[in-house]
N, C-alpha and C positions, 0 to 999 in steps of 0.2 A: 202211377208212380208211388202212390201213398195208400195206406190201408185206412186212413182216417176218413170220416164222413165228409161230404162236400161242404157242409156248413157247420160252423162252430156254434155252440149254444150261446144265445144272447147276441148273435151277430146283428148288424144293422140291416134293416129291410128297406126295400124300395130303392128307386133310382136316386132320389135325393140323398138318402143316407149313404149310399155307395159313393156318390159324387163328393159329398162332404168328407167322407173318410179318405178318399183318394187325394183330395186336396191337402188334407193334413199330412198325409204321408209324403206327398211330393215336397211340401214346404219343409218338413223335417229333414228329408234327405238333402235338399238343396242347402239348408242351413248348415249341415255338417261340412259341405263343400266350401261354403263361405268362410267358416271358421278356419279351415285349412288355408285358404287364400289369405285371410287376414293375418294369420300367424306367420305366414311366409315373410311378410314385411315386418311384423312386430318383433320377430325373433331372428331377423336376418343377421346371423352371427359372423364372426371373423372367419374368412376363408382359410387362413393359416391354421386355426384351431380345428376346422373340419378336416383339413388334410392330415393334420397330426393324428386325429382320431382314426382316420382310415388306415394310416400306416401302422398304428398300434394294433389294429385288428389283423393286418397282414402279418406283422411280426409274430403275433400270438399263433396264427394259423401255421406259419412256418415252423415255429417251435413245436407245435402239436402235430405236425405233419398232416394238416388239413387243407393246405393251400392247393385246391384243385382248380382254382379259377384260371390260371394261365394256360395249362394244356387244353382245357375245354374252349377257352377263348380263341386260341390259335387254330383249333379245329374249325370253328365257325368262320374265322377270317379266311381260311384256305378254301372253304366250300361255300360259294356265294349263295346257292339256292338253300342250303341248310341254314345259313345265317339269316336269309330273308324270312324263312319259315319261323325261326326262333324269334325274330323281331315281331312278326305278326302275333305269335302266341303271347309274347310279353305284353303287347299293347292291347290285346282285345279280350282274351278268354276269361281273365280274372274279373274284368268289369262286367262283361256280358253274363258270366256265370253267377256272380254275386247278386247283381240287381235283378237278373232274370229269375233266379230262385226266390228272392224276397218277394217280387211281384207275384209269382205263382202262389206262394203261401198266402199272400193277402187275397188274391183272387178266389182261391178255394176256401177262404176263411178257415184256414187250418188253426187248430188251437195253439200250435207252437209259434204262431206268427208274432205275437207280442214279445215273447222271449227272444225270438230271432232278431226282430227289429232292434230291440233295446241293446242286445249284446253286440250287434254290428256297429251301432253308434258308439258304444263304449270301447270296442276294439279300436275304432278310428280315433277317438279322443285320447285314449291312452297312448297310441302311437304318436299323435301330435305332441303330447307332452314329452315323449322321449326325443322327438326331433328337436324340440325347443331346448331341452336340457343338454343334449349330447349330439349336436349336428355332426354328421359323418359324410365325407365325400365318398361316393361309390368308386370302385376300382376303375371304371371306364373314364372317369374324370380326374383321376389321381395323377398329377404331373410326375413324369420321370419313371413310371413303373412299366411302361411299354405295353399297356393293354390296348386292344383295338376296340373302338366304340362301334360295335356291331349295330347298335340301335340307331345311331346317327347315319350309318351307311345304308341301312335297309328299311328304316322306319316307314311304315305305311302312312300315307297322308291322311289327315282328318281323323286320327285316332289318338287316344290318350298317350301322352308322351311326346307327340309331335309339337312343334313350336306353335302351330295355329291353335290347337285345342288346350294344351296345358301351359300356355304362357302365364307366367306368374307363379307356377308351382315351385315347390322347394326342391332344388336339385341335390341338396345335401341331406337327404332323408334315407340313408341306406339302412341304418340300424334302428329298430327292427324292420324286417321286410313286411310291409303292409300287403304285398302280393300274397305272401304265405299266410298271413293272418286272415285275409279274406277268403282264400281258397279253403283253408282249414275250417273256417267258420261254416262254409257250405256243408262240409261233411258232418260236423257236429249238429248243425241245425237239421240236416236230413235225418239223422238218427233220432233226434228229439221229435221230429214230425212223423216218425214211423214210416219212412219211405221204404220201398222194396229193396232187397239186398243188392240187386244189380246196380241200383243207383248209388248205393254206398260204395261199391267197388269202383264205379266210375269216378266218384269223388276222390277216392284214394289214388287212382291213376292220374287224375288231374293234378293233385298235390305233388306227386312225384315228378311229373313233367314240368310243372311250374318251378319246383326247386332246381331241377337241372337247367332250365332255361335262364333263370335269374343269375345263376352262377356263370354259365357259359357266355352270356352276353356281357359279363362283367358289370351288371347293374347292381349286384349285391355280393357280399362275402358269404362264405360257407356258414360262418357263425350267425349270419343274419337269419338263417332258417330256424334254428331253435329259438332265436329271439322273437321271430314272428309267431311261432307256435305258442310261446308263453303268453301272448296277448289273449288267447282264448280263456285259460283259467282265470286270468286277472279280470277279464270282462265278466265272466260268469260269477265270480265272487262279488264284484261290484253290483251286479244285478240282484243277487241274493240279498245283499245289504239294503239295496233300495226297496225291495219288496218287504223286508222286515220293518223298515222305517215307515213305509206307507201303511202297512198293516197295523202298526202300533199307534197310529194317530187317533186321537179322540174324534168321534163323529160330531159334525156340527150340531149344536144345540144340546149336547150332552152336558150333564151337570158337572160341577167342579170348576176350579179356577181356569182362567184363560191360558191356553198353552202358548209357549214361545212360538214365534213365527220366524222362519228364515227370511233374511233380507233378500228380496228378489235380486237377480243378477243385474238388472238395469239400475237398481237403486244402490246396490253395493259398489257398482262402478264408481260412483261419486264419493263413496267412503275411501276407495283405494286411491283416487287421484288427488285427494285433498292433502295439503301440507300446511305447515305454519305460514308459509309465504303465499299460498294460494288457497284460502278458505273457499269452500263450496257453499255459498249462501245465496239463496234466491228470495225474492220478495218484492216489496214496493214501498214507495213513499207517497202518502196521500195528504192533501191539504183539506182542512175542514171549511165548510161554508161559513162557519161562525166559530165560537169557542169550542175547544175540545171538551168532551164529557169528563166528569170526575173519574179518577182512576178507579175508585171503589165501585162505581157503577159499571165500568168495563170489566172489572174482575168478577163481578156478580154475573155478568152476561156470559163470561167464559165458564164459570162454574156450572151454569145451566146447560151449556151446549157442548162442553168437552166430551161427555159420554157418547155423543154421536160422532166424535172425531177421534178414533182410537190412536192415530199416530201422534197426536198431541199429548197423550198421556203415557207414551212409551219412550224408552231410551234404547240405545243400541248396545248390546253386549258383544264385545269383540270376539272374533273367531280365532282360529289357530291354523296350523298347517293342514289339518284335515276337516276342521269344523268351520262352517261359514258364520258370519255375524248373524245375530238374532235380535228381533224386536222383543223386548221384555217389558212387563209393566213396571213403571217407575215409582209406584206407590202414590201417596198423596202429592199432587202437583202444587208447589209453592207459587201461587199466582203473584205474590209480591215480587218474586224474582223474575217472573216471566212477563209481567205487565208492569212497566216502570214509567215514571214521569221524569222528564228532563227539561231544563230551561236553557234558552239561548239568550245571548245579549240583545237588548232592545234595538241596538244599532246594526245588527248583523245582516238583516235582509235575507234574500234567497241564497246568497253565497254562504252564509253561516249554516243554513239548513243543509245545503249540499256538502259542506265540510263535515257536518255531523254524520251524514249518511256515509261519507267516505271512511270516516273512522270506524263506524259500526260494522261495515262490510269487511273491514280488514281484520276484525277480531273473530277467530274461530268460536263456534258455539261450544258450550260446555258438554262434553260427551257423557258426563255422569248424570245429566238431566235430559228431559225431553228437548229436542233440538229445535227450539223456536223462541222468538222474543217479540214483544210488542212494546214500542217506545212511544209514549204520548209526549209530544214536544210542545212546550209553551213558548210562544214567540213574542207575546206582548204587542206593542205597536209596530214591531218590525214586519208583521205580516200575519196571515191566518195561522192558527195552530195546525199541527200536522201529526200524523202517526207514521212511524216507520215499522214495517212488518218484515220479519226475517225468519226464514225457514231453512233448514239444511236441505241441500239438493237431493239427499236420499229420501226425504219425505215426499217430494213431488217435483214435477217439472213446472215451468212457468204457468201453463194453463191449469195444471192441477192445483197450484197455489191459489189461483183466482177462484176455482171451484170450491176449494176448502174454505176460503174466506167468505164465500157466499153462504156457508153454513153458520157463520158467526155474525155477519153483518145483517142489518135490517133493510128490507124484508128478507127473511130466510126463505128463499124460493123452494117450492117442493121439488124433490128429486124426480127426474123422469126416468122411465125405463130405458136402459141403454139401447140405442138404435143399432140396427144391423148395418155393418159396413159392406164392402165388396165381398162377393162370394169367395169361398176358399179356392176354387179353381182359378178365379180371376187373380187372386193374390199370388198363387203359384206361377201363373203365366207372367205376372209382373216381375216376380223375383228372377226368373230364369235369364232374361237378357241382361240383367244387371250384375250377375255373378262375376263373370270374368272381368267386366269393367271395374267393379269394386276392387278386385284383387290387383288390377293393373294400375289403379290410381296412385298407389304408393305414396311417397312423401311429396309434399307440394313444393313448388318453386316459390318460396315466400319472398316478399320484399323485405327490406332491411329494417322495418319497424319492430321485428321480433327480437327478443333478447331475454336475459335472465331477469326474473321478477324480484323486486324487493317487497318488504311488508306493507308499504304505504299505498294508498289509492287516492285518486281524484274522482269526483262524481259531478256530473252536470246534466241539465235537462233542457229540453226544447219542446215546443208545442206547435202543431200545425193544424189548420182546419181540415177535418177529415173529408168533407165534401170536395174541397179544392184538391186534395191529394188524389182522391179517386178520379176527379175530372181530368187531371194531368195524366194519370195512368191510362184512362180510357182513350184519351186523345193520342197518346203515344203507342197504343196497342200493346200495353204491358200490364203487369200486376202491381199492386201496392208494394209487395215485397221487393219486386224488381226496382221500383223507384227508390226504396230505402237503400238497397244495395248500391245503386248508382250514386246516391248522395254520399254514402260511405266512401266509394271510390274517389269522388271529387275531393273529399276531405283528406284522404290519405295522399292523393296526388299532390295536394297543396303542401302537406307536411314534407314530402320528399323534395318538392321543388325548393322550399325554404332551406332545406339542408343541403341542397346541391347534389342530391343522390338520384340519378336517373333510374327509372324502373328497369331499363334494359330489356323491355319486352316481357318481363315477368309479371303475371297477374297477382293479385292478392286473393288467395284461396280462403274463403270464409266458411265457417261451420254454421249451417242454417238448420235449426231444429224444426221438425215438422210433426205435429201432433197426430197420434193414432186414435185419439178419443173420438167417440161417435159424435156426429153433429148434434148441436143442441136444438131441440124443438122450440119454436118461437114462444117466448113468454113463460117457459117452464124451467129451463136450466138443466144442466147435466147432474148425474150422480157425483157426489164429492168422493171420487175414488182416489186414494193416495197412490203414490208411486210415479215412476217416469214412464209414460206411454208416448214416447217420441221416437222418431227415426232421424238419423243424422244424414244431411245432404250437404256435400261440400261443393260450393259454387265459386267459380272464378270471376273476379271483378278486375277489369283492366284499370291500371293506375298510372298509365303513361299520359302524356299530354294529348288531349283530344277534345272536341266539342262535347258539351255535357249531354246533348241528345244522342250523339253517336255512342257515348258510354252507356246510356240506358239501353239503346238498341242492342249493343254487344252483350250486355248483362242478360237481357231478356232472351236473346237467341241461345246463349250458352245454358241459361237456367232451364229453359224449356226442354232442351235435349236431355239434361240430367234428370229432370222430373219424370220424363217418360222412360228412362233407362232401367228402372227397377232397382237402382242403387239404394234408395231409401228403405224399402222393405228388406232388401238383402242385408243392409247394415243392422237392422233390428234383429233379424234371424241370427246374425253373427254374434251380437251381444248376448242373446239368450243362450246360445251354445257355448260361448266363452264362459258363461256363468256355471256351466257343468264341469269345468276343469277344477282341479284343486285350487283352493283359495290363493296360495302364493303365486301360481301361474296366472290366475285371473287378475290378481293385483298387478303383476308385472305387465301383462298385456294391456291393461287399462292405462297404466302410466306411460307405456311406450307409444300408444296411439293417440292419447288425448293430450297433445302438446304441440308446440311450434314445430314446423316441418311438415306436419300433416295439415295444418291450417294456420293462418296468420291473424285471424280475427273471428269474433262471434257476432252474428246478426240474427235477431229473433223478432218476428212480427206476430203479435198475439191478439186475438179478438177478446174484447172485454165484455162485462155483463151487459145485458140489453136494457136494464132498468137503473134508475138512480139508486145509490146505496147510502146507508147511514150506519154509524157505529154508536150503539147505545143512545139512539135518538138524535145524534148530531150528524147532519148531512155532510157528505164527502164531495169535494170538488175535483180538481185535477189529481190524477193518479199516474205516477211514473213507475215503470218496472225497475227492478234491481236484478242484474245478472252477475254471476261470478266469472272470473277469468280462468284460463287454463295455463298449464306450465309453459312459460315462455311466450304466451300470447298476450299482448299488452293492452288490448281493449275489447270491450263487449258493448254492442249497441242493441238496446231493446226498445220495441215500440208496442204500445197498447192502444188499440182503437176503442174509445169509450166516450160516451156523453158528447158526441159530435166532434171529437178532436182526436188527433194522432199524437199521443204523449210519448216522446222519445227521451231516452236516458242513455248516458254514456258512462261506463265504468272503465277507468284506465289506470295504468301504472306510470307514475310520474317520472321515474328514472329512465324508462325506455321511451315513453311518449310524453315529454314535457309539455307538448302542445295539447295534451288531453283535456285540460281545463277549458280550452277554447274550442274543443271539438264540436259541442252542440251549436255554437254560433256558426261554425263552418258549415254544418249541415243545413242550417236555415238559409245562409247565403247561397249554398248550392241549389236548394230548392227554388229560390227566386230565379236563379239563372235558368234552371230547367223549365220552370213554368213559362218564362219569357220565350225560351227557344221553342217550346211546344206550341205556344200561342202563335208565334211567328210562322211556324210551319204547319199549322193546323190543316188537316185535310190530306197531309202527306203521309200520315201514319198508316200502317198496314195492320189489318185485323181489328177485331173488336175486343179490346182489352177490358179487363175488369180487375177489381181488387182481388187480393189473395182470398181464396174461399175460406169461409168460417172453418176453423180447425187447422189452418196453416199458420205455423209460427215461424 
């Protein structure tokens, strides 16, 4: 079919290289599908607006005498076999042809493969943008226009477009026609791949038949055809711009000033969701074993180690409609601004320290400077001195913050070579079953603790013996993370009971971050890689009245199903592909999905460093994490296992959750009830439970 040689220059050799390449291509293709499913929910627009757009297209076609949909549709409605054949063609050939041809190019290692793959992704992403900005009802679903839904009458089972396979797909994506865009892409890619003339003619015939079918089945308007064709030059232009951009980058190690770096999609996500009322600040509060070191000594330590931590010397330059935010050098870092000393009243105790943390996390970091703060807190006789560490979430996730801090604290552990995670094919296999489930999750049935957030926060802490928590988890056949979720469910159930608001069978859907960082080799530590390397897993926690051990069992069973579903990796792929969209659409998608309705609380369980740490020679004791909230989500619970204890913290919004200050005490009481229930029923648990694996947050 092609005149090109069977192998492209520089192609990967060996079964291992081919398998790895296949895995990357599968994951990339599936990620595009995940983005489509996510955007279906993130941009679920008004049906009336979609209908109005469809009628506007019909009116234009009638004015231009292009309205061929109705007579062709009536023809298929009168002839059942012809209608069934059209439904088969609509549902199958464009998918089989598109991906079959792409796979063939990859298998033959055709030099045109990379261009073909990239433009196919761009065609799809551009179409998704169009669907988001201008949703359009197809003629077959347009009320009152009299079209026969031939696809619903004759649609073959288990094919794309049927309810089983395309559940969750966007039914209001008529303009432009992605059918036409994909089929036209086959022809253009075939010419670029130097296929034989007969194949090019076959592609032209396929395009003509597809255009006739999508109009006759009333799945698209006539004007959707040129709309679909325009996707090709737009994608080709975008690919040319990408190649020029990549080709113009300075090679690593080349002389000259450090070049600006684009903020990665997963990091820009937290720039987009931040607002004045919901700052995205992560970090921790640590108490010293003795007096805090002098501020000048800490600043000298930072001056020595900052060159190895580039994100702490950079600021974010905002993007625009077409340009993404960039990390740029901030110049000389004013360590007097970033490392500060604060004093608390001598009579304040732990409550005063928690109140200070609450005030600090409610203040957005200065975007004109590097996005971090260190506050040395002098407490006098009220308790040990402390340090409050704050980073913007765009710099790193929770475990990333821990790893970055280990580059500052003493001892500075040597960085280990990143360990290899699961193989590419294994990741692809894990993504596949989670795709449709992720798309169908939709908005959560949240309990009534959700609401609009104000600018104030409350902060509280609790500490549990780690060995005891692990023993309870093992005896109950669960994980430490499941125990933490069950305790949160107990506390929220108590809040609802005090308010007289029954849960009504609705669970609390929690967002549970799971790290994708490589496991840390014992005694060495991970590389301090900045950025957010996490997957999002939404787990349901029952909050109705029930025995605490039953709550843990229900949490564990539901969590295990979702952990095995592939949702976590699918959500990661979706976030990366969302980042390929224009910045305004990426920002809108981030704000529409990271909010109440999709989840009602945040719960994160993080492994801490394996060795005792000190700052400028002063030993650190208890360390409690700090997590930000999301829009309308009134609380976040973080747990850090370190130094033989599970250090738990709660950040809450006092207007929505006035009981938030008592939340940590409620968690402690819930654990005592759970421990007693597990001890009373020891031996009745099922399975050999263990704590959450290292790397699960």
